[in-house]
N, CA, C and O atoms as CSV, one atom per row, in Angstrom:
chain,resi,resn,atom,element,x,y,z
A,1,MET,N,N,12.105,3.135,-13.119
A,1,MET,CA,C,11.287,2.787,-14.317
A,1,MET,C,C,9.968,3.569,-14.265
A,1,MET,O,O,9.451,3.793,-15.359
A,2,LYS,N,N,9.391,3.985,-13.254
A,2,LYS,CA,C,8.184,4.819,-13.261
A,2,LYS,C,C,7.020,4.134,-14.005
A,2,LYS,O,O,6.236,4.864,-14.611
A,3,GLU,N,N,6.838,2.820,-14.016
A,3,GLU,CA,C,5.841,2.263,-14.491
A,3,GLU,C,C,4.608,1.782,-13.375
A,3,GLU,O,O,4.230,0.656,-13.053
A,4,TYR,N,N,4.211,2.987,-12.988
A,4,TYR,CA,C,3.343,2.825,-11.820
A,4,TYR,C,C,2.143,2.180,-11.898
A,4,TYR,O,O,1.650,1.579,-10.944
A,5,ASP,N,N,1.514,2.292,-13.254
A,5,ASP,CA,C,0.070,1.610,-13.333
A,5,ASP,C,C,0.314,0.134,-13.496
A,5,ASP,O,O,-0.597,-0.617,-13.147
A,6,GLU,N,N,1.456,-0.398,-13.995
A,6,GLU,CA,C,1.750,-1.785,-13.981
A,6,GLU,C,C,2.230,-2.223,-12.447
A,6,GLU,O,O,2.016,-3.348,-11.995
A,7,SER,N,N,2.760,-1.401,-11.878
A,7,SER,CA,C,3.187,-1.865,-10.268
A,7,SER,C,C,1.819,-1.956,-9.622
A,7,SER,O,O,1.578,-2.980,-8.984
A,8,ILE,N,N,0.804,-0.921,-9.718
A,8,ILE,CA,C,-0.494,-1.156,-9.088
A,8,ILE,C,C,-1.108,-2.360,-9.570
A,8,ILE,O,O,-1.653,-3.055,-8.712
A,9,ARG,N,N,-1.139,-2.770,-10.806
A,9,ARG,CA,C,-1.969,-3.919,-11.141
A,9,ARG,C,C,-1.300,-5.176,-10.731
A,9,ARG,O,O,-1.970,-6.174,-10.469
A,10,CYS,N,N,0.044,-5.170,-10.663
A,10,CYS,CA,C,0.868,-6.390,-10.003
A,10,CYS,C,C,0.559,-6.630,-8.612
A,10,CYS,O,O,0.234,-7.756,-8.236
A,11,PHE,N,N,0.652,-5.470,-7.683
A,11,PHE,CA,C,0.309,-5.433,-6.383
A,11,PHE,C,C,-1.133,-5.802,-6.070
A,11,PHE,O,O,-1.377,-6.439,-5.045
A,12,SER,N,N,-2.147,-5.413,-6.947
A,12,SER,CA,C,-3.410,-5.734,-6.844
A,12,SER,C,C,-3.509,-7.253,-6.966
A,12,SER,O,O,-4.244,-7.853,-6.181
A,13,LYS,N,N,-2.816,-7.919,-7.901
A,13,LYS,CA,C,-2.842,-9.403,-8.042
A,13,LYS,C,C,-2.332,-9.965,-6.746
A,13,LYS,O,O,-2.965,-10.858,-6.182
A,14,VAL,N,N,-1.127,-9.446,-6.209
A,14,VAL,CA,C,-0.492,-10.032,-5.114
A,14,VAL,C,C,-1.436,-9.911,-3.950
A,14,VAL,O,O,-1.407,-10.770,-3.068
A,15,ILE,N,N,-2.306,-8.857,-3.890
A,15,ILE,CA,C,-3.255,-8.671,-2.802
A,15,ILE,C,C,-4.287,-9.959,-2.942
A,15,ILE,O,O,-4.604,-10.653,-1.976
A,16,GLU,N,N,-4.680,-10.135,-4.064
A,16,GLU,CA,C,-5.839,-11.028,-4.346
A,16,GLU,C,C,-5.205,-12.367,-3.944
A,16,GLU,O,O,-5.877,-13.116,-3.236
A,17,LEU,N,N,-3.939,-12.750,-4.341
A,17,LEU,CA,C,-3.419,-14.081,-4.042
A,17,LEU,C,C,-3.073,-14.157,-2.582
A,17,LEU,O,O,-3.249,-15.221,-1.989
A,18,ALA,N,N,-2.596,-13.111,-1.967
A,18,ALA,CA,C,-2.224,-13.139,-0.454
A,18,ALA,C,C,-3.445,-13.452,0.418
A,18,ALA,O,O,-3.314,-14.208,1.381
A,19,LYS,N,N,-4.509,-12.952,0.147
A,19,LYS,CA,C,-5.749,-13.052,0.832
A,19,LYS,C,C,-5.872,-14.635,1.068
A,19,LYS,O,O,-6.216,-15.097,2.156
A,20,GLU,N,N,-5.606,-15.310,0.112
A,20,GLU,CA,C,-5.944,-16.775,-0.028
A,20,GLU,C,C,-4.809,-17.664,0.585
A,20,GLU,O,O,-4.999,-18.773,1.083
A,21,THR,N,N,-3.571,-17.010,0.479
A,21,THR,CA,C,-2.424,-17.896,0.830
A,21,THR,C,C,-1.406,-17.432,1.859
A,21,THR,O,O,-0.952,-18.298,2.607
A,22,SER,N,N,-0.973,-16.133,1.999
A,22,SER,CA,C,0.049,-15.628,2.744
A,22,SER,C,C,-0.282,-15.223,4.102
A,22,SER,O,O,0.690,-15.038,4.834
A,23,GLY,N,N,-1.421,-15.048,4.593
A,23,GLY,CA,C,-1.807,-14.641,5.835
A,23,GLY,C,C,-1.611,-12.973,5.848
A,23,GLY,O,O,-1.233,-12.333,4.867
A,24,GLU,N,N,-1.919,-12.445,7.056
A,24,GLU,CA,C,-2.009,-10.991,7.241
A,24,GLU,C,C,-0.606,-10.186,6.726
A,24,GLU,O,O,-0.586,-9.230,5.950
A,25,TYR,N,N,0.460,-10.777,7.312
A,25,TYR,CA,C,1.729,-10.006,7.085
A,25,TYR,C,C,1.968,-9.928,5.391
A,25,TYR,O,O,2.361,-8.854,4.936
A,26,GLY,N,N,1.771,-10.869,4.630
A,26,GLY,CA,C,1.943,-10.796,3.188
A,26,GLY,C,C,0.842,-9.958,2.639
A,26,GLY,O,O,1.107,-9.268,1.655
A,27,LEU,N,N,-0.287,-9.928,3.112
A,27,LEU,CA,C,-1.342,-9.054,2.631
A,27,LEU,C,C,-1.057,-7.535,2.944
A,27,LEU,O,O,-1.321,-6.628,2.155
A,28,ALA,N,N,-0.480,-7.360,4.204
A,28,ALA,CA,C,-0.241,-6.006,4.723
A,28,ALA,C,C,0.947,-5.505,4.005
A,28,ALA,O,O,0.999,-4.295,3.783
A,29,ASN,N,N,1.837,-6.213,3.641
A,29,ASN,CA,C,3.093,-5.725,2.857
A,29,ASN,C,C,2.593,-5.288,1.449
A,29,ASN,O,O,3.014,-4.235,0.970
A,30,ALA,N,N,1.644,-6.122,0.727
A,30,ALA,CA,C,1.205,-5.896,-0.471
A,30,ALA,C,C,0.477,-4.572,-0.555
A,30,ALA,O,O,0.781,-3.736,-1.406
A,31,TYR,N,N,-0.505,-4.380,0.349
A,31,TYR,CA,C,-0.900,-2.938,0.523
A,31,TYR,C,C,-0.174,-1.886,0.582
A,31,TYR,O,O,-0.406,-0.868,-0.070
A,32,TYR,N,N,0.907,-2.055,1.483
A,32,TYR,CA,C,1.939,-1.097,1.555
A,32,TYR,C,C,2.602,-0.808,0.650
A,32,TYR,O,O,2.885,0.385,0.541
A,33,GLN,N,N,3.088,-1.711,-0.301
A,33,GLN,CA,C,3.770,-1.411,-1.532
A,33,GLN,C,C,2.974,-0.809,-2.565
A,33,GLN,O,O,3.434,0.051,-3.316
A,34,ARG,N,N,1.625,-1.294,-2.635
A,34,ARG,CA,C,0.628,-0.668,-3.548
A,34,ARG,C,C,0.405,0.712,-3.295
A,34,ARG,O,O,0.183,1.517,-4.200
A,35,ALA,N,N,0.460,1.015,-2.070
A,35,ALA,CA,C,0.289,2.644,-1.567
A,35,ALA,C,C,1.251,3.526,-2.083
A,35,ALA,O,O,0.947,4.632,-2.530
A,36,PHE,N,N,2.496,3.053,-2.037
A,36,PHE,CA,C,3.544,3.866,-2.567
A,36,PHE,C,C,3.460,3.990,-4.199
A,36,PHE,O,O,3.830,5.005,-4.789
A,37,SER,N,N,2.938,2.858,-4.844
A,37,SER,CA,C,2.858,2.953,-6.320
A,37,SER,C,C,1.634,3.792,-6.542
A,37,SER,O,O,1.720,4.618,-7.451
A,38,ASN,N,N,0.541,3.727,-5.887
A,38,ASN,CA,C,-0.454,4.789,-6.117
A,38,ASN,C,C,-0.282,6.135,-5.758
A,38,ASN,O,O,-0.863,7.031,-6.370
A,39,TRP,N,N,0.504,6.353,-4.774
A,39,TRP,CA,C,1.128,7.736,-4.417
A,39,TRP,C,C,1.856,8.353,-5.510
A,39,TRP,O,O,1.625,9.507,-5.871
A,40,ASN,N,N,2.847,7.507,-6.113
A,40,ASN,CA,C,3.667,8.059,-7.400
A,40,ASN,C,C,2.861,8.033,-8.410
A,40,ASN,O,O,3.127,8.870,-9.272
A,41,ALA,N,N,1.835,7.267,-8.639
A,41,ALA,CA,C,0.892,7.665,-9.885
A,41,ALA,C,C,0.014,8.593,-9.729
A,41,ALA,O,O,-0.794,8.854,-10.620
A,42,GLY,N,N,0.047,9.289,-8.461
A,42,GLY,CA,C,-1.003,10.295,-8.312
A,42,GLY,C,C,-2.198,10.111,-7.809
A,42,GLY,O,O,-3.021,11.025,-7.767
A,43,ASN,N,N,-2.441,8.874,-7.354
A,43,ASN,CA,C,-3.775,8.454,-6.956
A,43,ASN,C,C,-3.847,8.625,-5.472
A,43,ASN,O,O,-3.686,7.618,-4.782
A,44,LYS,N,N,-4.042,9.632,-4.969
A,44,LYS,CA,C,-3.816,10.084,-3.361
A,44,LYS,C,C,-4.993,9.250,-2.679
A,44,LYS,O,O,-4.720,8.485,-1.755
A,45,ASP,N,N,-6.019,9.367,-3.036
A,45,ASP,CA,C,-7.063,8.463,-2.313
A,45,ASP,C,C,-7.068,7.081,-2.176
A,45,ASP,O,O,-7.499,6.483,-1.190
A,46,GLU,N,N,-6.520,6.503,-3.311
A,46,GLU,CA,C,-6.290,5.131,-3.321
A,46,GLU,C,C,-5.062,4.719,-2.591
A,46,GLU,O,O,-4.976,3.598,-2.090
A,47,SER,N,N,-4.175,5.541,-2.526
A,47,SER,CA,C,-2.770,5.440,-1.653
A,47,SER,C,C,-3.190,5.535,-0.242
A,47,SER,O,O,-2.749,4.704,0.552
A,48,CYS,N,N,-3.937,6.394,0.123
A,48,CYS,CA,C,-4.183,6.604,1.674
A,48,CYS,C,C,-5.070,5.446,2.034
A,48,CYS,O,O,-4.992,5.049,3.197
A,49,ASN,N,N,-5.896,4.846,1.221
A,49,ASN,CA,C,-6.743,3.691,1.399
A,49,ASN,C,C,-5.806,2.513,1.729
A,49,ASN,O,O,-5.987,1.792,2.710
A,50,ASP,N,N,-4.848,2.367,0.899
A,50,ASP,CA,C,-3.955,1.193,0.983
A,50,ASP,C,C,-2.997,1.325,2.301
A,50,ASP,O,O,-2.622,0.320,2.904
A,51,PHE,N,N,-2.622,2.686,2.706
A,51,PHE,CA,C,-1.831,2.869,3.728
A,51,PHE,C,C,-2.618,2.364,5.144
A,51,PHE,O,O,-2.162,1.637,6.026
A,52,THR,N,N,-3.894,2.967,5.064
A,52,THR,CA,C,-4.751,2.714,6.128
A,52,THR,C,C,-4.963,1.021,6.259
A,52,THR,O,O,-4.842,0.468,7.352
A,53,LYS,N,N,-5.235,0.406,5.241
A,53,LYS,CA,C,-5.379,-1.091,5.083
A,53,LYS,C,C,-4.196,-1.605,5.872
A,53,LYS,O,O,-4.259,-2.242,6.923
A,54,ALA,N,N,-3.076,-1.229,5.198
A,54,ALA,CA,C,-1.648,-1.900,5.671
A,54,ALA,C,C,-1.489,-1.707,7.183
A,54,ALA,O,O,-1.128,-2.610,7.939
A,55,LYS,N,N,-1.755,-0.597,7.521
A,55,LYS,CA,C,-1.614,-0.097,8.972
A,55,LYS,C,C,-2.457,-1.070,9.872
A,55,LYS,O,O,-1.978,-1.602,10.874
A,56,SER,N,N,-3.807,-1.275,9.425
A,56,SER,CA,C,-4.723,-2.097,10.164
A,56,SER,C,C,-4.340,-3.476,10.196
A,56,SER,O,O,-4.845,-4.234,11.024
A,57,LEU,N,N,-3.403,-3.904,9.282
A,57,LEU,CA,C,-3.056,-5.545,9.140
A,57,LEU,C,C,-1.629,-5.449,9.958
A,57,LEU,O,O,-0.917,-6.453,9.937
A,58,GLY,N,N,-1.261,-4.498,10.547
A,58,GLY,CA,C,-0.026,-4.511,11.246
A,58,GLY,C,C,1.482,-4.151,10.840
A,58,GLY,O,O,2.544,-4.386,11.414
A,59,ILE,N,N,1.171,-3.461,9.579
A,59,ILE,CA,C,2.662,-2.935,9.050
A,59,ILE,C,C,2.776,-1.622,10.166
A,59,ILE,O,O,1.902,-0.815,10.485
A,60,ILE,N,N,4.100,-1.724,10.596
A,60,ILE,CA,C,4.596,-0.549,11.242
A,60,ILE,C,C,5.563,0.301,10.431
A,60,ILE,O,O,6.653,-0.112,10.035
A,61,PHE,N,N,5.072,1.544,10.210
A,61,PHE,CA,C,5.715,2.490,9.335
A,61,PHE,C,C,6.813,3.023,10.135
A,61,PHE,O,O,6.726,3.078,11.362
A,62,ASN,N,N,8.029,3.490,9.376
A,62,ASN,CA,C,8.984,4.373,9.886
A,62,ASN,C,C,8.548,5.600,10.149
A,62,ASN,O,O,7.524,5.980,9.582
A,63,SER,N,N,9.156,6.365,10.955
A,63,SER,CA,C,8.498,7.686,11.421
A,63,SER,C,C,8.424,8.638,10.308
A,63,SER,O,O,7.528,9.473,10.427
A,64,SER,N,N,9.223,8.721,9.150
A,64,SER,CA,C,8.981,9.564,8.052
A,64,SER,C,C,7.800,9.267,7.266
A,64,SER,O,O,7.046,10.139,6.834
A,65,VAL,N,N,7.638,7.910,7.071
A,65,VAL,CA,C,6.391,7.413,6.255
A,65,VAL,C,C,5.166,7.878,7.096
A,65,VAL,O,O,4.281,8.546,6.561
A,66,GLU,N,N,5.108,7.523,8.424
A,66,GLU,CA,C,4.038,7.786,9.380
A,66,GLU,C,C,3.546,9.213,9.363
A,66,GLU,O,O,2.368,9.570,9.363
A,67,GLU,N,N,4.794,10.097,9.347
A,67,GLU,CA,C,4.436,11.572,9.440
A,67,GLU,C,C,3.828,11.867,8.208
A,67,GLU,O,O,2.837,12.594,8.269
A,68,SER,N,N,4.273,11.383,6.854
A,68,SER,CA,C,3.834,11.814,5.592
A,68,SER,C,C,2.256,11.321,5.598
A,68,SER,O,O,1.328,12.093,5.357
A,69,PHE,N,N,2.099,9.984,5.894
A,69,PHE,CA,C,0.807,9.511,6.002
A,69,PHE,C,C,-0.233,10.499,6.837
A,69,PHE,O,O,-1.320,10.847,6.375
A,70,ILE,N,N,0.163,10.814,7.866
A,70,ILE,CA,C,-0.721,11.448,8.817
A,70,ILE,C,C,-1.054,13.003,8.063
A,70,ILE,O,O,-2.176,13.507,8.006
A,71,LYS,N,N,0.124,13.563,7.550
A,71,LYS,CA,C,-0.078,14.879,6.758
A,71,LYS,C,C,-0.901,14.847,5.679
A,71,LYS,O,O,-1.814,15.658,5.522
A,72,ASN,N,N,-0.640,13.955,4.912
A,72,ASN,CA,C,-1.435,13.792,3.387
A,72,ASN,C,C,-2.726,13.107,3.436
A,72,ASN,O,O,-3.606,13.354,2.612
A,73,CYS,N,N,-2.866,12.244,4.388
A,73,CYS,CA,C,-4.265,11.377,4.408
A,73,CYS,C,C,-5.171,11.754,5.419
A,73,CYS,O,O,-5.534,10.964,6.291
A,74,LYS,N,N,-5.526,12.840,5.350
A,74,LYS,CA,C,-6.578,13.282,6.243
A,74,LYS,C,C,-8.189,13.116,5.913
A,74,LYS,O,O,-9.029,13.516,6.719
């Protein structure tokens, strides 16, 4: 559907709520999902920040995502 701005807005709200209710895994997953939305919307810096935050909260990336993250977020 390519409604990336709406997706970013929704995941931002999820992040806000997850900080209060769902613990680190829910929060990490929300950052992870928002990172993809930001990437697809062309927001590279925001995407890299979200990937970094998700990783710091314990998300384990599959190897192709990890490689892409390392390559594109220096």
